[in-house]
All heavy atoms as TSV, in Angstrom:
chain	resi	resn	atom	element	x	y	z
A	1	MET	N	N	-28.850	194.515	104.387
A	1	MET	CA	C	-27.655	193.734	104.650
A	1	MET	C	C	-26.421	194.639	104.674
A	1	MET	O	O	-25.549	194.461	105.511
A	1	MET	CB	C	-27.534	192.650	103.586
A	1	MET	CG	C	-26.428	191.709	103.849
A	1	MET	SD	S	-26.764	190.794	105.340
A	1	MET	CE	C	-25.514	189.588	105.267
A	2	ARG	N	N	-26.358	195.601	103.768
A	2	ARG	CA	C	-25.196	196.496	103.749
A	2	ARG	C	C	-25.108	197.328	105.015
A	2	ARG	O	O	-24.013	197.598	105.505
A	2	ARG	CB	C	-25.259	197.409	102.531
A	2	ARG	CG	C	-24.991	196.699	101.256
A	2	ARG	CD	C	-24.987	197.642	100.098
A	2	ARG	NE	N	-24.722	196.905	98.874
A	2	ARG	CZ	C	-24.709	197.449	97.690
A	2	ARG	NH1	N	-24.957	198.735	97.550
A	2	ARG	NH2	N	-24.454	196.717	96.626
A	3	LEU	N	N	-26.249	197.741	105.540
A	3	LEU	CA	C	-26.240	198.520	106.775
A	3	LEU	C	C	-25.693	197.691	107.934
A	3	LEU	O	O	-24.902	198.174	108.745
A	3	LEU	CB	C	-27.650	199.017	107.093
A	3	LEU	CG	C	-28.322	199.907	106.065
A	3	LEU	CD1	C	-29.735	200.246	106.504
A	3	LEU	CD2	C	-27.521	201.153	105.798
A	4	VAL	N	N	-26.120	196.432	108.009
A	4	VAL	CA	C	-25.653	195.542	109.075
A	4	VAL	C	C	-24.154	195.306	108.954
A	4	VAL	O	O	-23.420	195.359	109.948
A	4	VAL	CB	C	-26.428	194.211	109.045
A	4	VAL	CG1	C	-25.827	193.207	110.013
A	4	VAL	CG2	C	-27.890	194.453	109.356
A	5	LEU	N	N	-23.674	195.070	107.751
A	5	LEU	CA	C	-22.237	194.857	107.554
A	5	LEU	C	C	-21.432	196.099	107.930
A	5	LEU	O	O	-20.356	195.991	108.510
A	5	LEU	CB	C	-21.956	194.455	106.111
A	5	LEU	CG	C	-22.450	193.068	105.713
A	5	LEU	CD1	C	-22.233	192.843	104.225
A	5	LEU	CD2	C	-21.772	191.999	106.528
A	6	GLU	N	N	-21.966	197.274	107.630
A	6	GLU	CA	C	-21.289	198.519	108.010
A	6	GLU	C	C	-21.184	198.627	109.526
A	6	GLU	O	O	-20.156	199.033	110.063
A	6	GLU	CB	C	-22.048	199.716	107.432
A	6	GLU	CG	C	-21.475	201.046	107.789
A	6	GLU	CD	C	-20.151	201.363	107.127
A	6	GLU	OE1	O	-19.781	200.714	106.124
A	6	GLU	OE2	O	-19.456	202.274	107.619
A	7	VAL	N	N	-22.251	198.265	110.232
A	7	VAL	CA	C	-22.219	198.294	111.702
A	7	VAL	C	C	-21.202	197.294	112.228
A	7	VAL	O	O	-20.432	197.590	113.143
A	7	VAL	CB	C	-23.621	198.019	112.290
A	7	VAL	CG1	C	-23.560	197.879	113.801
A	7	VAL	CG2	C	-24.586	199.124	111.904
A	8	LEU	N	N	-21.174	196.096	111.665
A	8	LEU	CA	C	-20.226	195.079	112.130
A	8	LEU	C	C	-18.781	195.503	111.873
A	8	LEU	O	O	-17.898	195.219	112.681
A	8	LEU	CB	C	-20.507	193.743	111.447
A	8	LEU	CG	C	-21.826	193.072	111.835
A	8	LEU	CD1	C	-22.042	191.818	111.007
A	8	LEU	CD2	C	-21.868	192.763	113.313
A	9	ARG	N	N	-18.535	196.179	110.776
A	9	ARG	CA	C	-17.168	196.591	110.447
A	9	ARG	C	C	-16.709	197.816	111.232
A	9	ARG	O	O	-15.563	197.891	111.667
A	9	ARG	CB	C	-17.069	196.901	108.959
A	9	ARG	CG	C	-17.124	195.699	108.085
A	9	ARG	CD	C	-16.938	196.086	106.618
A	9	ARG	NE	N	-17.132	194.932	105.772
A	9	ARG	CZ	C	-17.961	194.889	104.742
A	9	ARG	NH1	N	-18.653	195.950	104.396
A	9	ARG	NH2	N	-18.082	193.792	104.038
A	10	HIS	N	N	-17.601	198.793	111.403
A	10	HIS	CA	C	-17.175	200.087	111.934
A	10	HIS	C	C	-17.986	200.570	113.132
A	10	HIS	O	O	-17.750	201.680	113.614
A	10	HIS	CB	C	-17.250	201.150	110.835
A	10	HIS	CG	C	-16.445	200.810	109.626
A	10	HIS	ND1	N	-15.068	200.859	109.615
A	10	HIS	CD2	C	-16.821	200.399	108.390
A	10	HIS	CE1	C	-14.639	200.502	108.409
A	10	HIS	NE2	N	-15.684	200.205	107.647
A	11	GLY	N	N	-18.933	199.777	113.617
A	11	GLY	CA	C	-19.787	200.212	114.720
A	11	GLY	C	C	-19.080	200.178	116.065
A	11	GLY	O	O	-18.008	199.599	116.220
A	12	ASN	N	N	-19.725	200.790	117.043
A	12	ASN	CA	C	-19.220	200.818	118.411
A	12	ASN	C	C	-20.130	199.988	119.302
A	12	ASN	O	O	-21.350	199.979	119.135
A	12	ASN	CB	C	-19.196	202.253	118.946
A	12	ASN	CG	C	-18.223	203.118	118.185
A	12	ASN	OD1	O	-17.127	202.686	117.859
A	12	ASN	ND2	N	-18.615	204.331	117.885
A	13	GLY	N	N	-19.527	199.304	120.254
A	13	GLY	CA	C	-20.304	198.539	121.221
A	13	GLY	C	C	-20.973	199.471	122.210
A	13	GLY	O	O	-20.416	200.497	122.585
A	14	THR	N	N	-22.203	199.140	122.609
A	14	THR	CA	C	-22.907	199.932	123.613
A	14	THR	C	C	-22.946	199.123	124.901
A	14	THR	O	O	-23.395	197.980	124.905
A	14	THR	CB	C	-24.337	200.267	123.168
A	14	THR	OG1	O	-25.051	199.068	122.962
A	14	THR	CG2	C	-24.341	201.082	121.900
A	15	GLY	N	N	-22.450	199.686	125.957
A	15	GLY	CA	C	-22.415	198.960	127.222
A	15	GLY	C	C	-21.307	197.925	127.240
A	15	GLY	O	O	-20.372	197.964	126.442
A	16	ASN	N	N	-21.434	196.995	128.152
A	16	ASN	CA	C	-20.443	195.934	128.312
A	16	ASN	C	C	-20.967	194.632	127.724
A	16	ASN	O	O	-22.169	194.378	127.750
A	16	ASN	CB	C	-20.129	195.723	129.789
A	16	ASN	CG	C	-19.461	196.926	130.396
A	16	ASN	OD1	O	-18.640	197.562	129.764
A	16	ASN	ND2	N	-19.825	197.256	131.625
A	17	PRO	N	N	-20.079	193.777	127.225
A	17	PRO	CA	C	-20.526	192.460	126.756
A	17	PRO	C	C	-21.115	191.664	127.916
A	17	PRO	O	O	-20.674	191.790	129.062
A	17	PRO	CB	C	-19.247	191.801	126.251
A	17	PRO	CG	C	-18.258	192.891	126.098
A	17	PRO	CD	C	-18.647	193.974	127.044
A	18	GLU	N	N	-22.130	190.872	127.606
A	18	GLU	CA	C	-22.768	190.036	128.626
A	18	GLU	C	C	-22.628	188.576	128.239
A	18	GLU	O	O	-22.749	188.219	127.074
A	18	GLU	CB	C	-24.249	190.393	128.745
A	18	GLU	CG	C	-24.493	191.820	129.159
A	18	GLU	CD	C	-25.969	192.176	129.162
A	18	GLU	OE1	O	-26.807	191.295	128.850
A	18	GLU	OE2	O	-26.276	193.328	129.455
A	19	PHE	N	N	-22.400	187.731	129.224
A	19	PHE	CA	C	-22.299	186.296	129.011
A	19	PHE	C	C	-23.715	185.728	128.984
A	19	PHE	O	O	-24.469	185.907	129.947
A	19	PHE	CB	C	-21.476	185.678	130.145
A	19	PHE	CG	C	-20.905	184.340	129.825
A	19	PHE	CD1	C	-19.977	184.186	128.809
A	19	PHE	CD2	C	-21.288	183.233	130.542
A	19	PHE	CE1	C	-19.438	182.951	128.522
A	19	PHE	CE2	C	-20.760	181.992	130.273
A	19	PHE	CZ	C	-19.832	181.852	129.258
A	20	ASP	N	N	-24.127	185.078	127.890
A	20	ASP	CA	C	-25.505	184.590	127.791
A	20	ASP	C	C	-25.625	183.135	128.234
A	20	ASP	O	O	-24.640	182.487	128.600
A	20	ASP	CB	C	-26.073	184.791	126.387
A	20	ASP	CG	C	-25.401	183.950	125.321
A	20	ASP	OD1	O	-24.628	183.046	125.660
A	20	ASP	OD2	O	-25.661	184.208	124.130
A	21	GLU	N	N	-26.858	182.620	128.192
A	21	GLU	CA	C	-27.137	181.271	128.689
A	21	GLU	C	C	-26.572	180.170	127.802
A	21	GLU	O	O	-26.534	179.012	128.199
A	21	GLU	CB	C	-28.658	181.069	128.855
A	21	GLU	CG	C	-29.443	181.105	127.566
A	21	GLU	CD	C	-29.869	182.509	127.131
A	21	GLU	OE1	O	-29.408	183.506	127.691
A	21	GLU	OE2	O	-30.667	182.571	126.186
A	22	PHE	N	N	-26.119	180.531	126.599
A	22	PHE	CA	C	-25.546	179.541	125.685
A	22	PHE	C	C	-24.021	179.473	125.764
A	22	PHE	O	O	-23.386	178.743	125.020
A	22	PHE	CB	C	-25.963	179.855	124.245
A	22	PHE	CG	C	-27.449	179.903	124.076
A	22	PHE	CD1	C	-28.086	181.119	123.899
A	22	PHE	CD2	C	-28.207	178.753	124.119
A	22	PHE	CE1	C	-29.459	181.178	123.751
A	22	PHE	CE2	C	-29.586	178.801	123.976
A	22	PHE	CZ	C	-30.212	180.025	123.792
A	23	GLY	N	N	-23.434	180.276	126.650
A	23	GLY	CA	C	-21.989	180.259	126.822
A	23	GLY	C	C	-21.246	181.177	125.866
A	23	GLY	O	O	-20.045	181.026	125.678
A	24	ASP	N	N	-21.963	182.129	125.265
A	24	ASP	CA	C	-21.355	183.073	124.328
A	24	ASP	C	C	-21.413	184.481	124.896
A	24	ASP	O	O	-22.212	184.775	125.774
A	24	ASP	CB	C	-22.108	183.058	122.984
A	24	ASP	CG	C	-22.165	181.685	122.362
A	24	ASP	OD1	O	-21.156	180.964	122.437
A	24	ASP	OD2	O	-23.221	181.335	121.807
A	25	TRP	N	N	-20.561	185.336	124.387
A	25	TRP	CA	C	-20.598	186.740	124.755
A	25	TRP	C	C	-21.527	187.464	123.794
A	25	TRP	O	O	-21.477	187.262	122.594
A	25	TRP	CB	C	-19.205	187.357	124.694
A	25	TRP	CG	C	-18.334	186.859	125.784
A	25	TRP	CD1	C	-17.401	185.877	125.703
A	25	TRP	CD2	C	-18.329	187.311	127.142
A	25	TRP	NE1	N	-16.814	185.680	126.926
A	25	TRP	CE2	C	-17.357	186.554	127.825
A	25	TRP	CE3	C	-19.038	188.269	127.847
A	25	TRP	CZ2	C	-17.100	186.732	129.178
A	25	TRP	CZ3	C	-18.781	188.447	129.195
A	25	TRP	CH2	C	-17.813	187.691	129.848
A	26	ARG	N	N	-22.378	188.327	124.307
A	26	ARG	CA	C	-23.361	189.039	123.506
A	26	ARG	C	C	-23.196	190.542	123.733
A	26	ARG	O	O	-23.035	190.979	124.866
A	26	ARG	CB	C	-24.756	188.599	123.923
A	26	ARG	CG	C	-25.833	188.987	122.971
A	26	ARG	CD	C	-27.146	188.417	123.411
A	26	ARG	NE	N	-27.196	186.987	123.104
A	26	ARG	CZ	C	-28.301	186.319	122.888
A	26	ARG	NH1	N	-29.456	186.932	122.963
A	26	ARG	NH2	N	-28.271	185.040	122.610
A	27	ILE	N	N	-23.228	191.303	122.646
A	27	ILE	CA	C	-23.100	192.749	122.748
A	27	ILE	C	C	-23.938	193.414	121.659
A	27	ILE	O	O	-24.151	192.843	120.594
A	27	ILE	CB	C	-21.625	193.200	122.644
A	27	ILE	CG1	C	-21.485	194.674	122.989
A	27	ILE	CG2	C	-21.039	192.874	121.285
A	27	ILE	CD1	C	-20.080	195.131	123.243
A	28	THR	N	N	-24.426	194.611	121.955
A	28	THR	CA	C	-25.145	195.413	120.978
A	28	THR	C	C	-24.184	196.425	120.378
A	28	THR	O	O	-23.476	197.120	121.107
A	28	THR	CB	C	-26.322	196.152	121.632
A	28	THR	OG1	O	-27.195	195.199	122.229
A	28	THR	CG2	C	-27.089	196.984	120.616
A	29	MET	N	N	-24.154	196.483	119.057
A	29	MET	CA	C	-23.310	197.443	118.351
A	29	MET	C	C	-24.215	198.430	117.629
A	29	MET	O	O	-25.331	198.076	117.233
A	29	MET	CB	C	-22.416	196.723	117.353
A	29	MET	CG	C	-21.469	195.748	117.992
A	29	MET	SD	S	-20.436	194.920	116.783
A	29	MET	CE	C	-19.388	196.285	116.295
A	30	ARG	N	N	-23.743	199.665	117.472
A	30	ARG	CA	C	-24.542	200.657	116.761
A	30	ARG	C	C	-23.660	201.589	115.958
A	30	ARG	O	O	-22.476	201.757	116.242
A	30	ARG	CB	C	-25.424	201.437	117.710
A	30	ARG	CG	C	-24.686	202.457	118.524
A	30	ARG	CD	C	-25.627	203.317	119.311
A	30	ARG	NE	N	-24.825	204.262	120.071
A	30	ARG	CZ	C	-25.188	204.816	121.184
A	30	ARG	NH1	N	-26.355	204.530	121.694
A	30	ARG	NH2	N	-24.396	205.651	121.792
A	31	ARG	N	N	-24.299	202.190	114.943
A	31	ARG	CA	C	-23.618	203.162	114.087
A	31	ARG	C	C	-24.672	203.894	113.271
A	31	ARG	O	O	-25.706	203.333	112.931
A	31	ARG	CB	C	-22.642	202.458	113.152
A	31	ARG	CG	C	-21.865	203.390	112.245
A	31	ARG	CD	C	-20.798	202.632	111.481
A	31	ARG	NE	N	-20.129	203.437	110.492
A	31	ARG	CZ	C	-19.136	204.288	110.728
A	31	ARG	NH1	N	-18.692	204.419	111.960
A	31	ARG	NH2	N	-18.575	204.976	109.758
A	32	ASN	N	N	-24.407	205.140	112.980
A	32	ASN	CA	C	-25.249	205.895	112.062
A	32	ASN	C	C	-24.817	205.544	110.644
A	32	ASN	O	O	-23.667	205.750	110.277
A	32	ASN	CB	C	-25.124	207.389	112.296
A	32	ASN	CG	C	-25.779	207.823	113.588
A	32	ASN	OD1	O	-26.696	207.176	114.059
A	32	ASN	ND2	N	-25.306	208.903	114.158
A	33	VAL	N	N	-25.753	205.007	109.860
A	33	VAL	CA	C	-25.474	204.587	108.497
A	33	VAL	C	C	-26.580	205.139	107.600
A	33	VAL	O	O	-27.760	204.914	107.874
A	33	VAL	CB	C	-25.429	203.050	108.374
A	33	VAL	CG1	C	-25.087	202.636	106.959
A	33	VAL	CG2	C	-24.451	202.445	109.358
A	34	ALA	N	N	-26.205	205.857	106.562
A	34	ALA	CA	C	-27.168	206.411	105.603
A	34	ALA	C	C	-28.254	207.220	106.294
A	34	ALA	O	O	-29.425	207.152	105.951
A	34	ALA	CB	C	-27.770	205.295	104.763
A	35	GLY	N	N	-27.869	207.980	107.314
A	35	GLY	CA	C	-28.813	208.833	108.021
A	35	GLY	C	C	-29.694	208.121	109.025
A	35	GLY	O	O	-30.602	208.721	109.577
A	36	GLN	N	N	-29.450	206.853	109.290
A	36	GLN	CA	C	-30.241	206.078	110.247
A	36	GLN	C	C	-29.333	205.499	111.312
A	36	GLN	O	O	-28.212	205.100	111.022
A	36	GLN	CB	C	-30.959	204.919	109.553
A	36	GLN	CG	C	-31.917	205.319	108.484
A	36	GLN	CD	C	-32.516	204.107	107.799
A	36	GLN	OE1	O	-32.093	202.976	108.011
A	36	GLN	NE2	N	-33.506	204.342	106.969
A	37	ARG	N	N	-29.821	205.448	112.535
A	37	ARG	CA	C	-29.079	204.758	113.590
A	37	ARG	C	C	-29.455	203.281	113.539
A	37	ARG	O	O	-30.625	202.930	113.658
A	37	ARG	CB	C	-29.412	205.324	114.962
A	37	ARG	CG	C	-28.668	204.570	116.068
A	37	ARG	CD	C	-28.735	205.248	117.364
A	37	ARG	NE	N	-27.809	206.368	117.295
A	37	ARG	CZ	C	-27.666	207.263	118.249
A	37	ARG	NH1	N	-28.386	207.183	119.330
A	37	ARG	NH2	N	-26.805	208.237	118.124
A	38	VAL	N	N	-28.472	202.428	113.316
A	38	VAL	CA	C	-28.695	200.988	113.161
A	38	VAL	C	C	-28.064	200.274	114.351
A	38	VAL	O	O	-26.907	200.523	114.693
A	38	VAL	CB	C	-28.080	200.474	111.835
A	38	VAL	CG1	C	-28.324	198.987	111.681
A	38	VAL	CG2	C	-28.646	201.242	110.646
A	39	HIS	N	N	-28.831	199.382	114.987
A	39	HIS	CA	C	-28.363	198.571	116.100
A	39	HIS	C	C	-28.306	197.121	115.647
A	39	HIS	O	O	-29.217	196.640	114.985
A	39	HIS	CB	C	-29.329	198.663	117.291
A	39	HIS	CG	C	-29.447	200.029	117.867
A	39	HIS	ND1	N	-28.824	200.374	119.031
A	39	HIS	CD2	C	-30.099	201.129	117.447
A	39	HIS	CE1	C	-29.107	201.636	119.323
A	39	HIS	NE2	N	-29.882	202.110	118.359
A	40	VAL	N	N	-27.248	196.431	116.043
A	40	VAL	CA	C	-27.091	195.017	115.727
A	40	VAL	C	C	-26.651	194.293	116.993
A	40	VAL	O	O	-25.659	194.681	117.601
A	40	VAL	CB	C	-26.042	194.800	114.607
A	40	VAL	CG1	C	-25.865	193.322	114.325
A	40	VAL	CG2	C	-26.426	195.552	113.346
A	41	VAL	N	N	-27.398	193.277	117.390
A	41	VAL	CA	C	-27.006	192.460	118.537
A	41	VAL	C	C	-26.258	191.252	117.991
A	41	VAL	O	O	-26.764	190.540	117.122
A	41	VAL	CB	C	-28.230	191.996	119.353
A	41	VAL	CG1	C	-27.798	191.102	120.505
A	41	VAL	CG2	C	-28.998	193.196	119.867
A	42	VAL	N	N	-25.035	191.051	118.474
A	42	VAL	CA	C	-24.219	189.941	117.996
A	42	VAL	C	C	-23.793	189.060	119.168
A	42	VAL	O	O	-23.645	189.524	120.291
A	42	VAL	CB	C	-22.961	190.420	117.232
A	42	VAL	CG1	C	-23.329	191.153	115.978
A	42	VAL	CG2	C	-22.095	191.301	118.096
A	43	ALA	N	N	-23.634	187.782	118.864
A	43	ALA	CA	C	-23.081	186.822	119.823
A	43	ALA	C	C	-21.710	186.439	119.316
A	43	ALA	O	O	-21.554	186.042	118.165
A	43	ALA	CB	C	-23.973	185.599	119.939
A	44	VAL	N	N	-20.714	186.581	120.164
A	44	VAL	CA	C	-19.344	186.230	119.803
A	44	VAL	C	C	-19.095	184.822	120.323
A	44	VAL	O	O	-18.958	184.603	121.528
A	44	VAL	CB	C	-18.336	187.231	120.395
A	44	VAL	CG1	C	-16.930	186.863	119.992
A	44	VAL	CG2	C	-18.686	188.653	119.966
A	45	CYS	N	N	-19.086	183.861	119.413
A	45	CYS	CA	C	-18.888	182.460	119.758
A	45	CYS	C	C	-17.395	182.141	119.676
A	45	CYS	O	O	-16.586	182.997	119.346
A	45	CYS	CB	C	-19.696	181.582	118.817
A	45	CYS	SG	S	-21.447	182.012	118.807
A	46	SER	N	N	-17.039	180.913	119.950
A	46	SER	CA	C	-15.623	180.551	119.989
A	46	SER	C	C	-14.934	180.696	118.639
A	46	SER	O	O	-13.775	181.089	118.575
A	46	SER	CB	C	-15.460	179.126	120.507
A	46	SER	OG	O	-16.132	178.224	119.647
A	47	ASP	N	N	-15.625	180.398	117.535
A	47	ASP	CA	C	-14.965	180.464	116.230
A	47	ASP	C	C	-15.761	181.221	115.164
A	47	ASP	O	O	-15.433	181.157	113.987
A	47	ASP	CB	C	-14.630	179.061	115.727
A	47	ASP	CG	C	-15.856	178.172	115.652
A	47	ASP	OD1	O	-16.894	178.525	116.242
A	47	ASP	OD2	O	-15.774	177.120	115.007
A	48	TYR	N	N	-16.815	181.923	115.545
A	48	TYR	CA	C	-17.588	182.723	114.602
A	48	TYR	C	C	-18.397	183.780	115.349
A	48	TYR	O	O	-18.507	183.742	116.568
A	48	TYR	CB	C	-18.520	181.844	113.752
A	48	TYR	CG	C	-19.552	181.086	114.559
A	48	TYR	CD1	C	-20.834	181.604	114.731
A	48	TYR	CD2	C	-19.258	179.860	115.139
A	48	TYR	CE1	C	-21.783	180.929	115.469
A	48	TYR	CE2	C	-20.206	179.171	115.869
A	48	TYR	CZ	C	-21.475	179.711	116.036
A	48	TYR	OH	O	-22.403	179.037	116.773
A	49	ILE	N	N	-18.966	184.719	114.592
A	49	ILE	CA	C	-19.846	185.753	115.149
A	49	ILE	C	C	-21.222	185.558	114.547
A	49	ILE	O	O	-21.352	185.401	113.336
A	49	ILE	CB	C	-19.317	187.164	114.839
A	49	ILE	CG1	C	-17.977	187.369	115.526
A	49	ILE	CG2	C	-20.315	188.219	115.258
A	49	ILE	CD1	C	-17.328	188.682	115.193
A	50	GLU	N	N	-22.245	185.573	115.373
A	50	GLU	CA	C	-23.608	185.347	114.908
A	50	GLU	C	C	-24.451	186.586	115.150
A	50	GLU	O	O	-24.442	187.153	116.239
A	50	GLU	CB	C	-24.223	184.166	115.652
A	50	GLU	CG	C	-25.596	183.807	115.203
A	50	GLU	CD	C	-26.096	182.538	115.859
A	50	GLU	OE1	O	-25.295	181.817	116.475
A	50	GLU	OE2	O	-27.288	182.291	115.773
A	51	CYS	N	N	-25.149	187.047	114.127
A	51	CYS	CA	C	-26.055	188.183	114.246
A	51	CYS	C	C	-27.362	187.689	114.843
A	51	CYS	O	O	-28.007	186.806	114.286
A	51	CYS	CB	C	-26.268	188.807	112.866
A	51	CYS	SG	S	-27.382	190.206	112.921
A	52	ILE	N	N	-27.766	188.246	115.979
A	52	ILE	CA	C	-28.964	187.811	116.671
A	52	ILE	C	C	-30.195	188.586	116.170
A	52	ILE	O	O	-31.187	188.015	115.790
A	52	ILE	CB	C	-28.828	187.996	118.195
A	52	ILE	CG1	C	-27.591	187.268	118.715
A	52	ILE	CG2	C	-30.083	187.552	118.921
A	52	ILE	CD1	C	-27.608	185.781	118.533
A	53	THR	N	N	-30.118	189.916	116.175
A	53	THR	CA	C	-31.237	190.744	115.726
A	53	THR	C	C	-30.713	192.111	115.310
A	53	THR	O	O	-29.604	192.494	115.677
A	53	THR	CB	C	-32.303	190.878	116.815
A	53	THR	OG1	O	-33.456	191.530	116.275
A	53	THR	CG2	C	-31.814	191.688	117.993
A	54	THR	N	N	-31.510	192.817	114.544
A	54	THR	CA	C	-31.182	194.189	114.137
A	54	THR	C	C	-32.406	195.056	114.272
A	54	THR	O	O	-33.533	194.578	114.240
A	54	THR	CB	C	-30.697	194.238	112.663
A	54	THR	OG1	O	-31.757	193.836	111.823
A	54	THR	CG2	C	-29.493	193.344	112.449
A	55	TRP	N	N	-32.177	196.363	114.452
A	55	TRP	CA	C	-33.278	197.331	114.423
A	55	TRP	C	C	-32.730	198.692	114.128
A	55	TRP	O	O	-31.583	198.950	114.195
A	55	TRP	CB	C	-34.128	197.306	115.678
A	55	TRP	CG	C	-33.516	197.899	116.904
A	55	TRP	CD1	C	-33.646	199.193	117.322
A	55	TRP	CD2	C	-32.704	197.248	117.890
A	55	TRP	NE1	N	-32.963	199.368	118.487
A	55	TRP	CE2	C	-32.384	198.192	118.855
A	55	TRP	CE3	C	-32.225	195.976	118.041
A	55	TRP	CZ2	C	-31.596	197.895	119.945
A	55	TRP	CZ3	C	-31.449	195.694	119.124
A	55	TRP	CH2	C	-31.143	196.636	120.067
Protein backbone atom coordinates (compact mmCIF):
# COMPACT_ATOMS: atom_id res chain seq x y z
CA MET A 1 0.00 0.00 0.00
CA ARG A 2 2.83 2.42 0.80
CA LEU A 3 4.41 1.81 -2.59
CA VAL A 4 1.12 2.58 -4.36
CA LEU A 5 0.61 5.76 -2.34
CA GLU A 6 4.15 6.87 -3.20
CA VAL A 7 3.41 6.39 -6.90
CA LEU A 8 0.14 8.31 -6.62
CA ARG A 9 1.83 11.19 -4.81
CA HIS A 10 5.07 11.48 -6.77
CA GLY A 11 4.83 9.22 -9.84
CA ASN A 12 4.89 10.25 -13.48
CA GLY A 13 2.24 9.44 -16.05
CA THR A 14 3.31 7.19 -18.92
CA GLY A 15 1.82 8.08 -22.26
CA ASN A 16 -1.36 10.07 -22.66
CA PRO A 17 -4.57 9.68 -20.65
CA GLU A 18 -7.21 7.61 -22.42
CA PHE A 19 -10.97 8.00 -22.20
CA ASP A 20 -12.44 4.62 -21.16
CA GLU A 21 -15.83 3.00 -21.77
CA PHE A 22 -17.13 4.16 -18.38
CA GLY A 23 -16.63 7.85 -19.16
CA ASP A 24 -13.50 8.27 -17.03
CA TRP A 25 -9.94 9.19 -17.88
CA ARG A 26 -7.45 6.37 -17.32
CA ILE A 27 -3.67 6.66 -17.07
CA THR A 28 -0.75 4.50 -15.96
CA MET A 29 1.62 6.07 -13.45
CA ARG A 30 5.04 4.76 -12.50
CA ARG A 31 7.90 5.44 -10.11
CA ASN A 32 10.92 3.67 -8.71
CA VAL A 33 10.15 2.97 -5.05
CA ALA A 34 12.40 1.01 -2.68
CA GLY A 35 14.46 -0.26 -5.60
CA GLN A 36 11.44 -1.50 -7.57
CA ARG A 37 9.63 0.01 -10.53
CA VAL A 38 5.95 0.22 -9.52
CA HIS A 39 3.13 0.83 -12.02
CA VAL A 40 -0.35 1.93 -10.99
CA VAL A 41 -3.29 2.27 -13.38
CA VAL A 42 -5.74 4.89 -12.14
CA ALA A 43 -9.11 6.14 -13.35
CA VAL A 44 -9.75 9.82 -12.79
CA CYS A 45 -13.48 10.15 -12.15
CA SER A 46 -15.44 13.36 -11.70
CA ASP A 47 -14.99 13.55 -7.92
CA TYR A 48 -12.48 10.83 -6.96
CA ILE A 49 -9.53 8.75 -8.21
CA GLU A 50 -9.85 4.98 -8.38
CA CYS A 51 -6.91 2.56 -8.44
CA ILE A 52 -7.59 -0.05 -11.12
CA THR A 53 -4.52 -2.32 -10.89
CA THR A 54 -0.88 -2.35 -9.82
CA TRP A 55 2.22 -4.29 -10.80
